[in-house]
Structure formats: C-alpha cells, structure tokens
C-alpha positions as CSV (number, residue, x, y, z in Angstrom):
1,X,147.3,31.5,15.8
2,X,143.8,32.1,17.1
3,X,140.9,30.5,15.4
4,X,137.5,31.9,14.5
5,X,136.0,30.1,17.5
6,X,138.4,31.7,19.9
7,X,137.7,35.1,18.5
8,X,134.0,34.5,18.8
9,X,134.4,33.5,22.5
10,X,136.4,36.6,23.2
11,X,133.6,38.8,21.7
12,X,131.0,37.1,23.9
13,X,133.1,37.7,27.0
14,X,133.5,41.3,26.1
15,X,129.7,41.6,25.5
16,X,128.9,39.9,28.8
17,X,131.3,42.2,30.6
18,X,129.7,45.3,29.0
19,X,126.2,44.1,30.0
20,X,127.4,43.6,33.6
21,X,128.9,47.1,33.6
22,X,125.7,48.6,32.2
23,X,123.7,46.8,34.9
24,X,126.0,48.1,37.6
25,X,125.7,51.6,36.1
26,X,121.9,51.3,36.0
27,X,121.8,50.0,39.6
28,X,124.1,52.7,40.8
29,X,122.1,55.3,39.0
30,X,118.9,54.0,40.4
31,X,120.2,54.0,43.9
32,X,121.6,57.4,43.5
33,X,118.3,58.7,42.2
34,X,116.4,57.1,45.1
35,X,118.9,58.5,47.6
36,X,118.5,61.9,46.0
37,X,114.7,61.7,46.2
38,X,114.9,60.7,49.8
39,X,117.4,63.5,50.5
40,X,115.2,66.0,48.8
41,X,112.1,64.8,50.6
42,X,113.8,64.9,54.0
43,X,115.2,68.4,53.2
44,X,111.8,69.6,52.2
45,X,110.3,68.3,55.4
46,X,113.0,69.9,57.4
47,X,112.4,73.2,55.8
48,X,108.7,73.0,56.4
49,X,109.3,72.0,60.0
50,X,111.9,74.7,60.4
51,X,109.4,77.2,59.0
52,X,106.7,76.0,61.4
53,X,109.1,76.3,64.4
54,X,110.1,79.8,63.2
55,X,106.5,80.8,63.1
56,X,105.9,79.5,66.6
57,X,109.0,81.2,67.8
58,X,107.9,84.5,66.2
59,X,104.5,84.2,67.9
60,X,106.2,83.6,71.3
61,X,108.5,86.6,70.7
62,X,105.4,88.7,69.9
63,X,103.7,87.6,73.0
64,X,106.8,88.3,75.1
65,X,107.1,91.8,73.6
66,X,103.4,92.5,74.4
67,X,104.0,91.4,78.0
68,X,107.2,93.5,78.2
69,X,105.3,96.6,77.0
70,X,102.5,95.8,79.5
71,X,104.9,95.4,82.3
72,X,106.7,98.6,81.4
73,X,103.4,100.4,81.4
74,X,102.5,98.9,84.8
75,X,105.9,99.8,86.2
76,X,105.4,103.4,84.9
77,X,102.0,103.6,86.7
78,X,103.5,102.2,89.9
79,X,106.4,104.7,89.7
80,X,103.9,107.5,89.2
81,X,101.7,106.3,92.0
82,X,104.7,106.0,94.3
83,X,105.8,109.5,93.4
84,X,102.3,110.7,94.1
85,X,102.2,109.0,97.5
86,X,105.7,110.3,98.2
87,X,104.5,113.9,97.6
88,X,101.5,113.3,99.8
89,X,103.6,111.9,102.6
90,X,106.1,114.7,102.4
91,X,103.2,117.2,102.6
92,X,101.8,115.4,105.6
93,X,105.2,115.3,107.3
94,X,105.7,119.0,106.6
95,X,102.2,119.9,107.9
96,X,102.8,117.6,110.9
97,X,106.2,119.3,111.7
98,X,104.5,122.7,111.5
99,X,101.7,121.5,113.8
100,X,104.2,120.2,116.4
101,X,106.1,123.4,116.4
102,X,103.2,125.9,116.4
103,X,101.6,127.5,119.5
104,X,97.9,127.0,120.2
105,X,95.7,129.5,118.4
106,X,92.1,130.1,119.4
107,X,91.0,130.2,115.7
108,X,91.2,126.4,115.7
109,X,88.4,126.2,118.3
110,X,84.7,126.3,117.4
111,X,83.6,127.1,121.0
112,X,84.7,130.6,121.7
113,X,83.6,130.7,125.3
114,X,86.3,131.0,128.0
115,X,85.7,127.4,129.1
116,X,85.7,126.2,125.5
117,X,89.0,128.0,124.6
118,X,90.7,126.7,127.8
119,X,89.6,123.1,127.0
120,X,90.9,123.6,123.4
121,X,94.3,124.8,124.6
122,X,94.7,122.0,127.2
123,X,93.7,119.4,124.5
124,X,96.2,120.9,122.1
125,X,99.0,120.6,124.6
126,X,98.1,117.0,125.6
127,X,97.8,116.1,121.9
128,X,101.4,117.3,121.3
129,X,102.6,115.3,124.3
130,X,100.9,112.2,123.0
131,X,102.3,112.6,119.5
132,X,105.8,113.1,120.9
133,X,105.5,109.8,122.8
134,X,105.4,108.0,119.4
135,X,102.7,105.5,120.6
136,X,100.0,107.1,118.5
137,X,99.2,105.2,115.4
138,X,98.6,108.0,112.8
139,X,97.9,105.4,110.2
140,X,94.8,104.1,112.0
141,X,91.6,104.5,110.0
142,X,89.5,107.4,111.4
143,X,85.9,107.4,110.3
144,X,84.6,110.9,110.4
145,X,81.1,112.1,109.4
146,X,81.3,115.7,108.3
147,X,78.9,118.1,109.9
148,X,78.1,121.5,108.5
149,X,78.0,123.0,112.0
150,X,81.6,122.0,112.6
151,X,82.8,124.3,109.8
152,X,85.7,122.0,108.9
153,X,87.6,122.5,112.1
154,X,87.4,118.9,113.3
155,X,88.6,117.5,110.0
156,X,91.4,120.1,110.0
157,X,92.4,119.2,113.5
158,X,92.6,115.5,112.7
159,X,94.7,116.1,109.6
160,X,97.0,118.5,111.3
161,X,97.5,115.9,114.0
162,X,99.0,113.6,111.4
163,X,96.2,111.2,110.9
164,X,96.5,110.0,107.3
165,X,93.7,107.5,106.9
166,X,90.6,109.6,107.2
167,X,87.5,108.0,106.0
168,X,85.2,110.9,105.2
169,X,81.4,110.5,105.0
170,X,79.1,113.3,103.9
171,X,75.8,111.4,104.7
172,X,75.4,113.1,108.1
173,X,76.2,116.6,106.9
174,X,73.1,118.1,108.4
175,X,73.0,116.1,111.6
176,X,74.1,117.6,115.0
177,X,77.7,117.9,116.0
178,X,79.9,114.9,116.8
179,X,79.5,113.8,120.4
180,X,81.0,110.4,120.6
181,X,84.0,108.2,119.8
182,X,83.9,104.5,119.2
183,X,86.9,102.3,118.5
184,X,87.8,98.8,117.4
185,X,89.6,96.2,119.6
186,X,93.3,96.5,118.8
187,X,93.3,100.3,118.6
188,X,95.8,101.5,121.2
189,X,94.8,103.7,124.2
190,X,97.1,106.5,123.1
191,X,95.6,106.6,119.6
192,X,92.1,106.8,121.0
193,X,93.2,109.6,123.4
194,X,94.9,111.5,120.5
195,X,91.7,111.4,118.5
196,X,89.8,112.6,121.5
197,X,92.3,115.5,122.1
198,X,92.1,116.5,118.4
199,X,88.3,116.6,118.7
200,X,88.2,118.7,121.9
201,X,91.0,120.9,120.4
202,X,88.5,121.8,117.7
203,X,86.0,122.8,120.3
204,X,83.8,119.7,120.0
205,X,82.4,118.4,123.3
206,X,82.4,114.6,123.8
207,X,79.8,112.8,125.7
208,X,81.0,109.2,125.3
209,X,84.1,107.2,124.4
210,X,83.7,103.4,124.2
211,X,84.6,100.4,122.0
212,X,82.3,99.3,119.3
213,X,80.0,96.5,120.2
214,X,80.7,93.2,118.4
215,X,77.4,93.5,116.6
216,X,78.1,96.9,115.2
217,X,81.5,95.8,113.9
218,X,80.1,92.8,112.2
219,X,76.9,94.4,110.8
220,X,78.5,97.6,109.5
221,X,81.9,96.2,108.6
222,X,83.7,98.8,110.6
223,X,87.0,96.9,110.6
224,X,89.8,98.2,112.6
225,X,89.0,101.9,113.0
226,X,88.0,104.8,115.2
227,X,84.7,106.5,114.5
228,X,83.6,110.1,115.3
229,X,79.9,110.5,115.0
230,X,76.7,111.8,116.6
231,X,75.1,109.3,119.0
232,X,71.4,110.0,119.6
233,X,71.3,107.8,122.7
234,X,73.7,110.1,124.7
235,X,72.7,113.5,123.3
236,X,71.4,114.6,126.7
237,X,74.3,113.3,128.7
238,X,76.7,115.7,130.3
239,X,79.9,116.5,128.3
240,X,83.1,114.8,129.5
241,X,85.6,117.1,131.1
242,X,89.3,117.1,130.2
243,X,90.2,115.1,133.3
244,X,87.5,112.6,132.7
245,X,88.8,111.9,129.1
246,X,92.4,111.6,130.3
247,X,91.4,109.2,133.1
248,X,88.9,107.4,131.0
249,X,89.0,103.6,131.5
250,X,90.2,102.0,128.3
251,X,88.4,98.9,127.3
252,X,88.6,96.3,124.5
253,X,85.3,94.4,124.2
C-alpha cells in the first residue's frame, strides 16, 4: 500500500513532466512563430521583387512595341518609296523603248537649217547605235544647266535617251547655249559620246569635249559626272563636226 510520501513524489513527477511539456510547447510555438515571420517577410520581399521585375518587363515591352511601330512605319515608307521608284523606272523604260523604236523627227532639233537637221539625224542614228551596244551608262550623273534659248529640247533629248540621273541647274537660264561637254575620269567613252550625240540631236553645236581638270573637280565637287555647259573661253572656236566628235580622242586626266 502506497504511503503519503510516495503519493507526493508521484505528484511532483507529474508536475515536472507538465512543466517540461509546457516548455516544449512554448519553444515549438516560438520557433513556429519565428519561422512564420521569416516566411512572411521573405514572401513579402519576393512579391515586391516580382512586382519590380514585372514593372521593368512592362517598360521593356512598351519600348519594344514603340520600336515595332516605328519599324513598321519605316518599312511602309520604304515600300512606298520603292513603289514610287518602280513607277519612275517603268516610265523611263517605256519612254526609252519608244525612243529606240521611233524614227528621227525634225521637231526634236533646234537648228532648222539643212545642215542642222542633217547633223541632228546623224546624231540620232549614232545615239541609237551606241545605246544598242549596251556600253552606255545611263545612270551616270549628267549635270545640265538649263538655257531658255534651248527651249527644253536638250533636256528632252537627254531624258529620251534614257539618262536617269539628270542634275538640273537653273542658275544659267539666261546664259548662251550649251557649247561644251566636260567629264570625270572613269566615265566611259561610249557614255561621253552618247551625251554628245543627244546634244547634237537637239540641234546644239558643240565646240569642245574634254575631261575636267583636277582643280575643277576638287573645287566644285563635281564628283563622277558629265557636265553640259556654256564655256566662255571657247565661244569663238569653230563648232565640232559630226566626224570630229566621233573620232574625238578620249582622254582621262
């Protein structure tokens, strides 16, 4: 039979065990709370970071969209430009084919004298021959100073011949008629001759054909081109005949 002392010892053991259990519970609860706090803090930080990343991503997407719209606009402009150039080239080709097929007509000539009309016809025929040879560079830059006295016939003759890069200048509108051709090194002989034939076809008499001097090219930035202009220094020289132009010594200085 258990004594009072045994019973008291049992109660103390039970009490000690309850205290240890309470401490375990408190410790576990504390740890759990701390873990929860850490977890919440981490989660909050992740949300903030995720939101910041989302904001950066949205900005990048907006910039990309702006670039896409700009590129589409640029592509549209390029397509429109290409279509425009295609129409221009098609028109040039159509006019050129018509020119190659047409017979000479005296209306294209400014000089209506017998000699002038004969020179115009010979020049027309030679021009057709040169163009058929496919050595004429119709993309060469032709610098032409419009003259009122030429009544648009020289410009028309150049365009009809297929020259597409005409640099037109109105500064010399009132000056005397074209009388000379100057050309850059690198411009082929057939191209120079074709421009000369187109000029004489329009009834314009030439008095000189020669390369630019190096000083003229550098000073006036002529680049690679052929120039039709009035040259004061040769205004009193005799006009070149058809044969002289055809047999003209071709030089590159």
